[in-house]
Backbone bond lengths (Angstrom), bond angles and torsions (degrees), N, CA, C in turn:
res aa  C-N    CA-C-N  psi(-1)  N-CA   C-N-CA  omega(-1)  CA-C   N-CA-C  phi
1 M - - - 1.457 - - 1.529 109.20 -
2 F 1.319 118.31 -84.00 1.463 122.02 177.44 1.522 108.47 -109.15
3 K 1.325 116.74 125.14 1.462 120.34 179.80 1.526 111.49 -79.70
4 K 1.361 116.06 -40.15 1.470 121.22 -179.50 1.515 109.11 -133.85
5 I 1.320 115.64 127.03 1.459 121.69 179.95 1.530 108.97 -114.66
6 L 1.314 116.27 126.42 1.463 119.89 171.49 1.524 106.89 -83.65
7 L 1.317 116.51 122.43 1.465 122.69 -179.14 1.518 107.89 -112.20
8 A 1.328 116.25 106.06 1.466 121.47 -179.83 1.516 109.47 -90.50
9 T 1.335 116.50 134.28 1.460 120.92 -179.86 1.520 110.46 -138.07
10 D 1.318 115.12 147.33 1.467 120.14 174.98 1.534 111.18 -118.85
11 G 1.331 116.24 7.23 1.458 120.45 176.97 1.512 115.30 83.48
12 S 1.326 117.71 -1.73 1.465 120.49 179.88 1.527 110.50 -72.93
13 E 1.318 115.56 167.70 1.459 120.43 179.06 1.527 111.01 -60.04
14 L 1.317 116.89 -43.81 1.460 120.26 178.69 1.526 111.12 -65.21
15 S 1.299 116.48 -39.06 1.459 121.06 177.85 1.532 110.30 -64.18
16 D 1.325 116.61 -38.94 1.463 120.36 177.90 1.527 110.75 -62.08
17 K 1.320 117.35 -37.45 1.464 120.72 176.59 1.530 110.67 -66.26
18 A 1.329 116.53 -38.83 1.460 120.59 177.24 1.528 110.63 -64.99
19 V 1.329 116.90 -37.01 1.465 121.10 177.21 1.532 109.44 -60.78
20 Q 1.325 116.79 -49.11 1.472 121.15 -179.60 1.529 111.06 -58.76
21 A 1.330 115.91 -48.12 1.463 120.22 -178.05 1.526 111.43 -65.01
22 T 1.315 116.80 -40.08 1.469 120.65 -179.79 1.523 110.98 -66.54
23 L 1.316 116.52 -43.31 1.468 119.19 179.54 1.531 110.99 -64.57
24 Q 1.319 117.34 -37.75 1.469 120.13 176.96 1.535 109.89 -64.79
25 F 1.329 116.35 -43.20 1.464 121.35 177.09 1.534 109.82 -59.84
26 A 1.330 116.64 -46.27 1.463 121.55 -179.19 1.526 111.00 -61.33
27 K 1.317 116.50 -40.50 1.471 120.51 178.31 1.523 110.35 -61.57
28 E 1.319 116.27 -46.81 1.461 121.43 -176.72 1.524 112.72 -67.99
29 H 1.344 117.15 -25.81 1.462 120.35 -175.94 1.523 114.10 -112.90
30 G 1.324 117.14 4.78 1.456 120.56 177.90 1.519 113.77 67.19
31 S 1.319 116.88 32.01 1.467 121.73 -178.15 1.521 111.18 -91.18
32 K 1.312 115.83 150.09 1.461 121.91 170.47 1.526 107.17 -89.45
33 V 1.339 116.58 145.72 1.455 120.83 179.56 1.524 109.27 -114.73
34 I 1.326 114.42 131.98 1.459 121.98 172.67 1.524 106.05 -108.57
35 G 1.321 117.03 106.04 1.459 121.26 179.80 1.518 110.76 -82.45
36 L 1.321 116.27 140.78 1.463 121.01 -178.44 1.522 109.99 -141.72
37 S 1.324 115.21 134.98 1.455 120.90 169.90 1.520 107.32 -130.37
38 V 1.315 116.15 133.65 1.458 121.57 -176.64 1.524 109.91 -105.56
39 A 1.324 115.28 124.24 1.462 121.29 171.34 1.521 105.34 -85.90
40 T 1.323 116.16 104.01 1.459 120.33 -176.91 1.524 109.20 -79.24
41 I 1.317 115.09 112.50 1.456 122.94 -176.72 1.524 108.34 -107.59
42 Y 1.304 116.26 120.62 1.454 120.09 178.55 1.524 108.67 -85.72
43 P 1.326 118.06 131.85 1.466 120.69 -172.66 1.524 115.00 -67.98
44 Y 1.310 117.71 -17.82 1.461 120.03 -177.79 1.514 109.55 -122.17
45 F 1.318 116.06 119.21 1.456 119.93 176.29 1.522 107.17 -80.35
46 P 1.329 118.87 132.75 1.463 121.19 -169.90 1.534 116.52 -69.03
47 V 1.319 119.76 -12.99 1.457 120.60 -176.21 1.528 109.31 -118.40
48 Y 1.326 116.56 117.58 1.456 121.75 -179.73 1.531 110.48 -61.89
49 G 1.325 115.94 138.61 1.455 120.97 177.59 1.521 114.07 84.83
50 M 1.308 117.53 5.97 1.468 121.04 -177.29 1.532 111.16 -108.66
51 E 1.330 117.17 30.01 1.462 121.29 -175.33 1.526 112.73 -59.49
52 A 1.334 117.45 -37.74 1.467 120.30 179.51 1.523 110.37 -62.47
53 I 1.313 115.87 -41.79 1.470 119.94 178.36 1.521 109.73 -66.32
54 S 1.335 117.42 -37.84 1.455 119.21 -179.42 1.523 110.82 -63.27
55 G 1.358 118.01 -34.85 1.456 120.90 176.49 1.522 111.26 -63.30
56 E 1.315 116.42 -42.30 1.466 121.09 176.77 1.526 110.37 -65.12
57 F 1.310 115.87 -36.94 1.459 121.84 179.31 1.532 110.44 -63.50
58 V 1.331 116.22 -45.49 1.469 121.39 178.32 1.520 109.64 -61.61
59 D 1.329 117.44 -44.25 1.466 120.86 178.52 1.518 111.20 -59.41
60 A 1.325 116.62 -42.77 1.465 120.79 -179.39 1.524 111.48 -64.88
61 I 1.324 115.92 -42.49 1.470 119.88 179.33 1.525 110.34 -65.28
62 S 1.323 116.99 -41.13 1.465 121.08 179.42 1.523 111.42 -64.70
63 K 1.327 117.35 -41.33 1.465 121.08 178.23 1.526 110.52 -64.76
64 E 1.319 116.64 -38.49 1.465 120.62 178.19 1.530 110.62 -64.51
65 A 1.316 117.84 -41.70 1.466 121.62 178.02 1.528 110.13 -61.91
66 E 1.332 116.34 -43.01 1.472 120.40 178.53 1.525 110.41 -62.52
67 K 1.321 117.36 -43.37 1.467 121.79 178.54 1.531 110.43 -61.23
68 N 1.322 116.20 -43.63 1.466 120.57 -179.04 1.518 112.02 -61.24
69 V 1.315 117.22 -45.72 1.465 120.01 -175.99 1.531 111.57 -74.72
70 Q 1.321 116.79 -27.88 1.471 119.49 179.41 1.527 112.35 -67.66
71 K 1.332 117.99 -18.19 1.469 120.96 176.52 1.530 110.97 -60.11
72 I 1.324 116.64 -27.46 1.461 121.35 -176.37 1.525 111.71 -68.86
73 V 1.331 117.52 -35.42 1.465 122.39 -171.36 1.534 113.31 -55.97
74 P 1.335 119.76 -56.52 1.473 118.07 -178.06 1.532 113.04 -68.75
75 L 1.313 116.60 -31.27 1.470 119.61 178.88 1.522 110.88 -66.47
76 A 1.321 116.30 -43.19 1.467 121.05 178.43 1.524 110.12 -64.91
77 A 1.322 116.43 -44.09 1.467 120.67 -179.80 1.528 110.91 -60.09
78 A 1.328 116.82 -41.81 1.466 121.11 -179.50 1.523 111.92 -62.30
79 L 1.328 116.20 -30.41 1.469 120.46 179.99 1.526 112.33 -94.03
80 G 1.325 117.18 -5.38 1.462 120.22 -177.94 1.519 113.06 75.49
81 V 1.331 116.65 26.50 1.464 121.75 -179.92 1.523 109.28 -94.56
82 D 1.314 116.32 131.19 1.465 122.01 175.79 1.524 107.70 -70.56
83 A 1.329 116.17 121.93 1.464 119.54 -177.31 1.519 110.59 -145.38
84 E 1.316 114.72 147.60 1.461 122.01 169.25 1.516 106.09 -134.33
85 V 1.329 116.52 153.13 1.458 119.52 -176.08 1.522 111.19 -130.95
86 H 1.344 114.07 151.33 1.460 121.31 -178.56 1.523 109.27 -143.57
87 A 1.315 116.08 140.13 1.463 122.13 170.91 1.527 106.14 -115.69
88 V 1.327 115.65 132.01 1.466 120.48 -178.54 1.523 109.46 -129.71
89 E 1.327 115.29 159.91 1.461 121.45 174.98 1.520 108.26 -107.33
90 G 1.322 115.97 145.52 1.453 120.36 176.86 1.511 110.83 -172.59
91 T 1.325 115.74 165.88 1.457 120.17 179.43 1.525 112.49 -89.32
92 S 1.327 117.12 -10.74 1.460 121.78 179.51 1.523 109.27 -139.02
93 A 1.325 116.81 114.12 1.465 120.20 179.90 1.525 110.76 -60.48
94 S 1.323 117.13 -43.35 1.462 119.62 -177.68 1.528 111.56 -62.63
95 A 1.319 117.27 -41.84 1.466 120.52 178.95 1.525 110.95 -64.11
96 E 1.328 117.06 -40.82 1.468 120.62 179.47 1.524 111.47 -67.33
97 I 1.322 117.33 -35.72 1.464 121.67 178.08 1.526 109.62 -64.51
98 I 1.305 116.61 -47.38 1.469 120.88 -179.51 1.533 110.30 -65.33
99 K 1.323 116.61 -41.77 1.462 120.82 178.87 1.538 110.88 -61.73
100 A 1.329 116.65 -43.18 1.469 120.83 -179.84 1.530 111.19 -66.23
101 A 1.319 117.19 -39.84 1.465 120.13 178.41 1.526 110.49 -59.34
102 D 1.316 116.23 -39.27 1.465 121.01 177.51 1.536 110.44 -70.56
103 K 1.311 116.65 -47.82 1.477 121.95 -178.03 1.524 111.95 -57.11
104 Y 1.335 116.86 -42.79 1.460 120.81 -176.59 1.535 112.31 -95.54
105 Q 1.318 116.88 10.34 1.466 124.25 175.74 1.534 112.32 53.73
106 C 1.328 114.74 48.47 1.463 120.69 178.63 1.524 109.52 -80.70
107 D 1.332 115.60 151.84 1.460 118.25 176.88 1.519 112.93 -109.60
108 A 1.342 117.00 7.89 1.464 121.67 174.35 1.522 109.20 -162.59
109 I 1.317 115.15 155.86 1.459 122.50 175.15 1.524 107.45 -122.56
110 F 1.325 116.47 129.55 1.458 122.17 175.36 1.526 106.81 -118.54
111 M 1.337 116.63 134.70 1.460 120.85 179.91 1.521 110.61 -161.75
112 A 1.311 116.07 166.67 1.461 121.53 177.46 1.520 109.66 -96.05
113 S 1.326 114.90 155.23 1.463 121.49 172.50 1.514 106.80 -120.50
114 H 1.309 115.44 134.95 1.462 118.76 -178.14 1.516 112.73 -88.56
115 G 1.318 117.14 -2.49 1.447 120.35 174.09 1.509 114.98 59.80
116 R 1.332 116.74 48.33 1.472 119.36 177.20 1.526 109.66 -58.85
117 T 1.314 114.36 147.73 1.460 119.58 177.34 1.519 109.26 -133.37
118 G 1.311 115.36 168.75 1.459 121.06 173.85 1.517 113.80 60.78
119 L 1.333 114.79 -138.10 1.459 121.65 -175.42 1.529 112.11 -63.02
120 D 1.343 117.59 -37.72 1.467 120.26 177.77 1.525 110.91 -57.03
121 K 1.337 116.30 -43.88 1.469 120.27 -178.96 1.526 110.35 -66.06
122 L 1.309 116.15 -40.84 1.454 120.65 -178.98 1.524 111.95 -66.18
123 L 1.335 117.16 -45.30 1.460 121.11 -176.12 1.519 113.76 -82.02
124 L 1.318 117.06 -41.49 1.457 120.68 -173.57 1.522 113.25 -96.31
125 G 1.315 116.39 -25.19 1.451 118.97 -175.55 1.518 109.19 71.04
126 S 1.287 115.51 -173.96 1.451 120.92 -179.93 1.516 108.67 -125.47
127 E 1.319 116.81 124.85 1.467 120.31 177.70 1.522 109.13 -61.67
128 A 1.337 117.35 -39.97 1.462 120.64 178.67 1.529 110.75 -61.25
129 Q 1.322 116.33 -42.25 1.466 120.24 179.45 1.534 110.47 -62.91
130 K 1.321 117.11 -41.12 1.466 120.60 178.81 1.521 110.97 -64.75
131 V 1.334 116.69 -39.47 1.466 119.58 177.25 1.522 109.38 -63.46
132 L 1.328 117.11 -43.75 1.472 120.31 178.10 1.529 111.79 -58.32
133 I 1.311 116.08 -41.43 1.465 120.49 -176.93 1.524 111.96 -70.36
134 Y 1.331 117.22 -44.23 1.461 120.40 -170.50 1.524 115.59 -97.99
135 S 1.318 118.33 -13.16 1.457 120.13 -178.89 1.525 111.04 -71.42
136 K 1.319 115.18 142.11 1.467 120.89 176.88 1.526 111.03 -98.98
137 I 1.333 116.38 0.32 1.456 121.28 178.10 1.528 108.78 -120.20
138 P 1.338 117.27 163.50 1.469 119.60 -179.54 1.527 112.24 -59.40
139 V 1.336 114.58 144.62 1.467 122.27 -179.88 1.526 108.09 -127.11
140 T 1.332 115.87 129.51 1.449 121.60 174.23 1.511 108.05 -110.90
141 I 1.330 115.73 125.97 1.458 122.27 -177.90 1.520 109.54 -111.21
142 F 1.327 116.64 128.27 1.466 122.25 175.73 1.516 108.67 -99.43
143 K 1.343 116.72 132.51 1.464 121.72 178.45 1.504 109.78 -120.69
């Protein structure tokens, strides 16, 4: 079915459930998993003169992304699933997910959706929705 699955995670509880389900799917279908976590870096720090703090902030976000994606490694190993993981920085999680799927020649993207509603959905949008719109390969969303 799918030879390589890009598995995007943000470390949330829902994302952890998507990781489990994706790894089980990969085991059953002999798929390789490419784990990805995006450290979303906003290009403008909101407080002038706080550049040093913004550098620490970027480092913290990047370390968190690395921690999130590393959760996949022992879980995949326990199931005998071939997996590699990557943490990347970018200003748009959805763009980085699509870019990684292309870079690693994946034939599907699996990820969780947090189901934002109301004002959050209007202002922030949904990274999962953007991936669905712009991806040229199949996308599976866990809710």
